VMD Tcl script that builds the backbone (N, CA, C; Angstrom):
set m [mol new atoms 288]
animate dup $m
set s [atomselect $m all]
$s set {name element resname resid chain x y z} {
  {N N UNK 1 A 18.839 -20.487 -20.786}
  {CA C UNK 1 A 19.843 -20.548 -19.745}
  {C C UNK 1 A 19.528 -19.523 -18.662}
  {N N UNK 2 A 19.692 -19.896 -17.432}
  {CA C UNK 2 A 19.429 -19.030 -16.281}
  {C C UNK 2 A 20.563 -18.027 -16.122}
  {N N UNK 3 A 20.227 -16.735 -16.080}
  {CA C UNK 3 A 21.243 -15.690 -15.936}
  {C C UNK 3 A 21.350 -15.292 -14.472}
  {N N UNK 4 A 22.379 -15.801 -13.815}
  {CA C UNK 4 A 22.580 -15.572 -12.390}
  {C C UNK 4 A 22.785 -14.099 -12.072}
  {N N UNK 5 A 23.462 -13.380 -12.945}
  {CA C UNK 5 A 23.737 -11.960 -12.691}
  {C C UNK 5 A 22.449 -11.130 -12.735}
  {N N UNK 6 A 21.562 -11.440 -13.661}
  {CA C UNK 6 A 20.279 -10.732 -13.727}
  {C C UNK 6 A 19.434 -11.046 -12.491}
  {N N UNK 7 A 19.499 -12.298 -12.055}
  {CA C UNK 7 A 18.745 -12.706 -10.875}
  {C C UNK 7 A 19.148 -11.879 -9.663}
  {N N UNK 8 A 20.449 -11.743 -9.425}
  {CA C UNK 8 A 20.919 -10.975 -8.276}
  {C C UNK 8 A 20.768 -9.480 -8.496}
  {N N UNK 9 A 20.809 -9.037 -9.722}
  {CA C UNK 9 A 20.629 -7.627 -10.036}
  {C C UNK 9 A 19.237 -7.141 -9.662}
  {N N UNK 10 A 18.228 -7.979 -9.842}
  {CA C UNK 10 A 16.863 -7.606 -9.474}
  {C C UNK 10 A 16.748 -7.375 -7.973}
  {N N UNK 11 A 17.373 -8.229 -7.197}
  {CA C UNK 11 A 17.350 -8.071 -5.747}
  {C C UNK 11 A 18.025 -6.786 -5.321}
  {N N UNK 12 A 19.094 -6.432 -6.024}
  {CA C UNK 12 A 19.810 -5.199 -5.717}
  {C C UNK 12 A 18.908 -4.002 -5.966}
  {N N UNK 13 A 18.159 -4.040 -7.048}
  {CA C UNK 13 A 17.239 -2.957 -7.375}
  {C C UNK 13 A 16.132 -2.854 -6.322}
  {N N UNK 14 A 15.625 -4.009 -5.894}
  {CA C UNK 14 A 14.598 -4.013 -4.856}
  {C C UNK 14 A 15.145 -3.445 -3.556}
  {N N UNK 15 A 16.345 -3.827 -3.197}
  {CA C UNK 15 A 16.967 -3.321 -1.976}
  {C C UNK 15 A 17.134 -1.812 -2.047}
  {N N UNK 16 A 17.522 -1.330 -3.213}
  {CA C UNK 16 A 17.692 0.109 -3.413}
  {C C UNK 16 A 16.350 0.822 -3.231}
  {N N UNK 17 A 15.292 0.264 -3.806}
  {CA C UNK 17 A 13.967 0.865 -3.690}
  {C C UNK 17 A 13.467 0.858 -2.251}
  {N N UNK 18 A 13.720 -0.236 -1.548}
  {CA C UNK 18 A 13.310 -0.334 -0.144}
  {C C UNK 18 A 14.062 0.692 0.691}
  {N N UNK 19 A 15.360 0.808 0.460}
  {CA C UNK 19 A 16.165 1.784 1.200}
  {C C UNK 19 A 15.699 3.212 0.905}
  {N N UNK 20 A 15.376 3.468 -0.340}
  {CA C UNK 20 A 14.893 4.799 -0.739}
  {C C UNK 20 A 13.569 5.118 -0.041}
  {N N UNK 21 A 12.663 4.145 0.014}
  {CA C UNK 21 A 11.373 4.340 0.677}
  {C C UNK 21 A 11.557 4.577 2.173}
  {N N UNK 22 A 12.453 3.833 2.796}
  {CA C UNK 22 A 12.723 4.015 4.229}
  {C C UNK 22 A 13.290 5.401 4.501}
  {N N UNK 23 A 14.175 5.859 3.642}
  {CA C UNK 23 A 14.747 7.194 3.801}
  {C C UNK 23 A 13.663 8.262 3.681}
  {N N UNK 24 A 12.741 8.093 2.731}
  {CA C UNK 24 A 11.625 9.034 2.594}
  {C C UNK 24 A 10.823 9.102 3.893}
  {N N UNK 25 A 10.532 7.926 4.475}
  {CA C UNK 25 A 9.760 7.893 5.715}
  {C C UNK 25 A 10.499 8.578 6.856}
  {N N UNK 26 A 11.810 8.368 6.930}
  {CA C UNK 26 A 12.604 9.022 7.972}
  {C C UNK 26 A 12.554 10.532 7.801}
  {N N UNK 27 A 12.683 11.007 6.567}
  {CA C UNK 27 A 12.630 12.442 6.315}
  {C C UNK 27 A 11.262 13.029 6.642}
  {N N UNK 28 A 10.211 12.309 6.317}
  {CA C UNK 28 A 8.859 12.773 6.629}
  {C C UNK 28 A 8.680 12.875 8.139}
  {N N UNK 29 A 9.127 11.866 8.872}
  {CA C UNK 29 A 9.038 11.890 10.337}
  {C C UNK 29 A 9.817 13.064 10.896}
  {N N UNK 30 A 11.007 13.300 10.342}
  {CA C UNK 30 A 11.846 14.409 10.800}
  {C C UNK 30 A 11.168 15.752 10.559}
  {N N UNK 31 A 10.651 15.949 9.366}
  {CA C UNK 31 A 10.024 17.227 9.015}
  {C C UNK 31 A 8.762 17.479 9.820}
  {N N UNK 32 A 8.040 16.420 10.144}
  {CA C UNK 32 A 6.812 16.564 10.929}
  {C C UNK 32 A 7.116 16.626 12.421}
  {N N UNK 33 A 8.366 16.390 12.773}
  {CA C UNK 33 A 8.803 16.396 14.172}
  {C C UNK 33 A 8.028 15.372 15.007}
  {N N UNK 34 A 7.816 14.188 14.426}
  {CA C UNK 34 A 7.111 13.100 15.109}
  {C C UNK 34 A 8.037 11.892 15.169}
  {N N UNK 35 A 8.319 11.441 16.360}
  {CA C UNK 35 A 9.201 10.284 16.527}
  {C C UNK 35 A 8.426 8.992 16.244}
  {N N UNK 36 A 9.138 7.923 15.887}
  {CA C UNK 36 A 8.465 6.631 15.687}
  {C C UNK 36 A 7.698 6.190 16.938}
  {N N UNK 37 A 8.217 6.498 18.117}
  {CA C UNK 37 A 7.538 6.140 19.376}
  {C C UNK 37 A 6.203 6.876 19.486}
  {N N UNK 38 A 6.208 8.154 19.124}
  {CA C UNK 38 A 4.984 8.957 19.165}
  {C C UNK 38 A 3.958 8.424 18.163}
  {N N UNK 39 A 4.428 8.041 16.979}
  {CA C UNK 39 A 3.532 7.467 15.974}
  {C C UNK 39 A 2.943 6.151 16.476}
  {N N UNK 40 A 3.721 5.354 17.194}
  {CA C UNK 40 A 3.214 4.114 17.787}
  {C C UNK 40 A 2.119 4.413 18.824}
  {N N UNK 41 A 2.292 5.485 19.588}
  {CA C UNK 41 A 1.274 5.873 20.570}
  {C C UNK 41 A -0.024 6.265 19.860}
  {N N UNK 42 A 0.084 6.993 18.758}
  {CA C UNK 42 A -1.090 7.367 17.966}
  {C C UNK 42 A -1.768 6.112 17.438}
  {N N UNK 43 A -0.968 5.182 16.920}
  {CA C UNK 43 A -1.497 3.927 16.379}
  {C C UNK 43 A -2.260 3.166 17.457}
  {N N UNK 44 A -1.714 3.086 18.671}
  {CA C UNK 44 A -2.392 2.398 19.774}
  {C C UNK 44 A -3.732 3.054 20.094}
  {N N UNK 45 A -3.765 4.388 20.098}
  {CA C UNK 45 A -5.013 5.102 20.379}
  {C C UNK 45 A -6.050 4.867 19.283}
  {N N UNK 46 A -5.600 4.861 18.026}
  {CA C UNK 46 A -6.515 4.608 16.906}
  {C C UNK 46 A -7.107 3.208 17.029}
  {N N UNK 47 A -6.273 2.226 17.382}
  {CA C UNK 47 A -6.742 0.850 17.566}
  {C C UNK 47 A -7.814 0.795 18.657}
  {N N UNK 48 A -7.576 1.470 19.781}
  {CA C UNK 48 A -8.541 1.467 20.890}
  {C C UNK 48 A -9.884 2.041 20.461}
  {N N UNK 49 A -9.851 3.180 19.770}
  {CA C UNK 49 A -11.102 3.837 19.361}
  {C C UNK 49 A -11.858 3.000 18.344}
  {N N UNK 50 A -11.190 2.570 17.294}
  {CA C UNK 50 A -11.862 1.818 16.233}
  {C C UNK 50 A -12.341 0.463 16.736}
  {N N UNK 51 A -11.589 -0.146 17.650}
  {CA C UNK 51 A -11.980 -1.451 18.190}
  {C C UNK 51 A -13.276 -1.388 18.993}
  {N N UNK 52 A -13.667 -0.210 19.423}
  {CA C UNK 52 A -14.952 -0.052 20.120}
  {C C UNK 52 A -16.120 -0.286 19.173}
  {N N UNK 53 A -15.898 -0.045 17.888}
  {CA C UNK 53 A -16.969 -0.128 16.901}
  {C C UNK 53 A -16.819 -1.274 15.910}
  {N N UNK 54 A -15.587 -1.726 15.715}
  {CA C UNK 54 A -15.327 -2.737 14.696}
  {C C UNK 54 A -14.255 -3.707 15.157}
  {N N UNK 55 A -14.334 -4.919 14.641}
  {CA C UNK 55 A -13.267 -5.884 14.845}
  {C C UNK 55 A -12.297 -5.685 13.684}
  {N N UNK 56 A -11.038 -5.377 14.010}
  {CA C UNK 56 A -10.072 -5.069 12.962}
  {C C UNK 56 A -8.930 -6.077 12.951}
  {N N UNK 57 A -8.230 -6.125 11.833}
  {CA C UNK 57 A -7.055 -6.978 11.676}
  {C C UNK 57 A -5.818 -6.127 11.971}
  {N N UNK 58 A -5.336 -6.172 13.206}
  {CA C UNK 58 A -4.200 -5.338 13.614}
  {C C UNK 58 A -2.923 -5.695 12.871}
  {N N UNK 59 A -2.756 -6.964 12.509}
  {CA C UNK 59 A -1.540 -7.384 11.800}
  {C C UNK 59 A -1.489 -6.808 10.386}
  {N N UNK 60 A -2.652 -6.641 9.774}
  {CA C UNK 60 A -2.712 -6.102 8.409}
  {C C UNK 60 A -2.801 -4.586 8.371}
  {N N UNK 61 A -2.799 -3.980 9.530}
  {CA C UNK 61 A -2.963 -2.539 9.662}
  {C C UNK 61 A -1.688 -1.795 9.276}
  {N N UNK 62 A -1.847 -0.657 8.608}
  {CA C UNK 62 A -0.702 0.160 8.218}
  {C C UNK 62 A -1.038 1.619 8.481}
  {N N UNK 63 A -0.344 2.229 9.430}
  {CA C UNK 63 A -0.518 3.644 9.730}
  {C C UNK 63 A 0.835 4.301 9.567}
  {N N UNK 64 A 0.875 5.340 8.742}
  {CA C UNK 64 A 2.145 6.019 8.480}
  {C C UNK 64 A 1.932 7.480 8.150}
  {N N UNK 65 A 3.018 8.222 8.172}
  {CA C UNK 65 A 3.004 9.600 7.726}
  {C C UNK 65 A 3.357 9.614 6.252}
  {N N UNK 66 A 2.750 10.525 5.520}
  {CA C UNK 66 A 3.007 10.616 4.096}
  {C C UNK 66 A 3.056 12.082 3.681}
  {N N UNK 67 A 3.745 12.342 2.591}
  {CA C UNK 67 A 3.782 13.698 2.041}
  {C C UNK 67 A 2.697 13.825 0.980}
  {N N UNK 68 A 1.895 14.876 1.088}
  {CA C UNK 68 A 0.810 15.116 0.145}
  {C C UNK 68 A 1.110 16.408 -0.616}
  {N N UNK 69 A 1.201 16.337 -1.951}
  {CA C UNK 69 A 1.477 17.559 -2.718}
  {C C UNK 69 A 0.286 18.525 -2.658}
  {N N UNK 70 A 0.598 19.800 -2.543}
  {CA C UNK 70 A -0.416 20.850 -2.508}
  {C C UNK 70 A -0.437 21.587 -3.855}
  {N N UNK 71 A -1.459 22.411 -4.076}
  {CA C UNK 71 A -1.590 23.140 -5.339}
  {C C UNK 71 A -0.460 24.137 -5.571}
  {N N UNK 72 A 0.137 24.651 -4.492}
  {CA C UNK 72 A 1.182 25.669 -4.630}
  {C C UNK 72 A 2.591 25.065 -4.685}
  {N N UNK 73 A 2.694 23.806 -5.115}
  {CA C UNK 73 A 3.973 23.098 -5.252}
  {C C UNK 73 A 4.708 22.882 -3.935}
  {N N UNK 74 A 3.981 22.912 -2.833}
  {CA C UNK 74 A 4.551 22.559 -1.541}
  {C C UNK 74 A 3.952 21.219 -1.125}
  {N N UNK 75 A 4.383 20.727 0.020}
  {CA C UNK 75 A 3.871 19.459 0.533}
  {C C UNK 75 A 3.366 19.648 1.947}
  {N N UNK 76 A 2.357 18.874 2.303}
  {CA C UNK 76 A 1.923 18.824 3.693}
  {C C UNK 76 A 2.052 17.380 4.161}
  {N N UNK 77 A 2.069 17.210 5.458}
  {CA C UNK 77 A 2.184 15.879 6.033}
  {C C UNK 77 A 0.791 15.372 6.388}
  {N N UNK 78 A 0.530 14.115 6.065}
  {CA C UNK 78 A -0.762 13.511 6.356}
  {C C UNK 78 A -0.561 12.190 7.084}
  {N N UNK 79 A -1.456 11.899 7.996}
  {CA C UNK 79 A -1.479 10.600 8.658}
  {C C UNK 79 A -2.388 9.712 7.811}
  {N N UNK 80 A -1.814 8.656 7.254}
  {CA C UNK 80 A -2.557 7.768 6.359}
  {C C UNK 80 A -2.735 6.433 7.060}
  {N N UNK 81 A -3.976 5.958 7.111}
  {CA C UNK 81 A -4.268 4.706 7.804}
  {C C UNK 81 A -5.000 3.745 6.873}
  {N N UNK 82 A -4.496 2.530 6.817}
  {CA C UNK 82 A -5.148 1.446 6.102}
  {C C UNK 82 A -5.434 0.385 7.151}
  {N N UNK 83 A -6.717 0.239 7.513}
  {CA C UNK 83 A -7.101 -0.640 8.615}
  {C C UNK 83 A -8.126 -1.665 8.120}
  {N N UNK 84 A -7.704 -2.913 7.933}
  {CA C UNK 84 A -8.649 -3.941 7.485}
  {C C UNK 84 A -9.711 -4.220 8.556}
  {N N UNK 85 A -10.958 -4.184 8.144}
  {CA C UNK 85 A -12.084 -4.413 9.058}
  {C C UNK 85 A -12.591 -5.831 8.871}
  {N N UNK 86 A -12.625 -6.583 9.973}
  {CA C UNK 86 A -13.154 -7.946 9.926}
  {C C UNK 86 A -14.678 -7.930 9.989}
  {N N UNK 87 A -15.221 -7.154 10.939}
  {CA C UNK 87 A -16.679 -7.018 11.016}
  {C C UNK 87 A -17.027 -5.824 11.897}
  {N N UNK 88 A -18.211 -5.281 11.658}
  {CA C UNK 88 A -18.727 -4.174 12.462}
  {C C UNK 88 A -19.463 -4.780 13.638}
  {N N UNK 89 A -19.213 -4.217 14.827}
  {CA C UNK 89 A -19.861 -4.731 16.031}
  {C C UNK 89 A -21.312 -4.254 16.096}
  {N N UNK 90 A -22.163 -5.071 16.650}
  {CA C UNK 90 A -23.554 -4.714 16.853}
  {C C UNK 90 A -23.642 -3.770 18.042}
  {N N UNK 91 A -24.062 -2.551 17.798}
  {CA C UNK 91 A -24.107 -1.550 18.868}
  {C C UNK 91 A -25.412 -1.594 19.662}
  {N N UNK 92 A -26.386 -2.330 19.190}
  {CA C UNK 92 A -27.662 -2.419 19.903}
  {C C UNK 92 A -28.568 -1.250 19.539}
  {N N UNK 93 A -29.848 -1.316 19.922}
  {CA C UNK 93 A -30.836 -0.317 19.507}
  {C C UNK 93 A -30.608 1.078 20.129}
  {N N UNK 94 A -30.030 1.163 21.294}
  {CA C UNK 94 A -29.885 2.458 21.956}
  {C C UNK 94 A -28.538 3.133 21.696}
  {N N UNK 95 A -27.640 2.482 20.974}
  {CA C UNK 95 A -26.308 3.041 20.799}
  {C C UNK 95 A -26.037 3.508 19.363}
  {N N UNK 96 A -26.905 3.336 18.453}
  {CA C UNK 96 A -26.578 3.701 17.089}
  {C C UNK 96 A -27.679 4.346 16.422}
}
mol reanalyze $m
mol bondsrecalc $m
mol representation Tube
mol addrep $m
């Protein structure tokens, strides 16, 4: 028998996890003093630079701030980029 309450309960748990992850990202942005608009500007610049050398999948791209634990039980902020590469451009004999 299909348990309707369990079905909806799973979605509630997922929503809670998504909300928790979003809150973490907001706190990281706040602590690093970087606005979402500023992060978008960084993302645009990264796209421009990498696109000079490689064809990338911008839709599959993920650039975000993350907290990285340090040895002294503190955290630092890191810019983490996951950029799918479609192909490397041929730079020619004099450029590489």
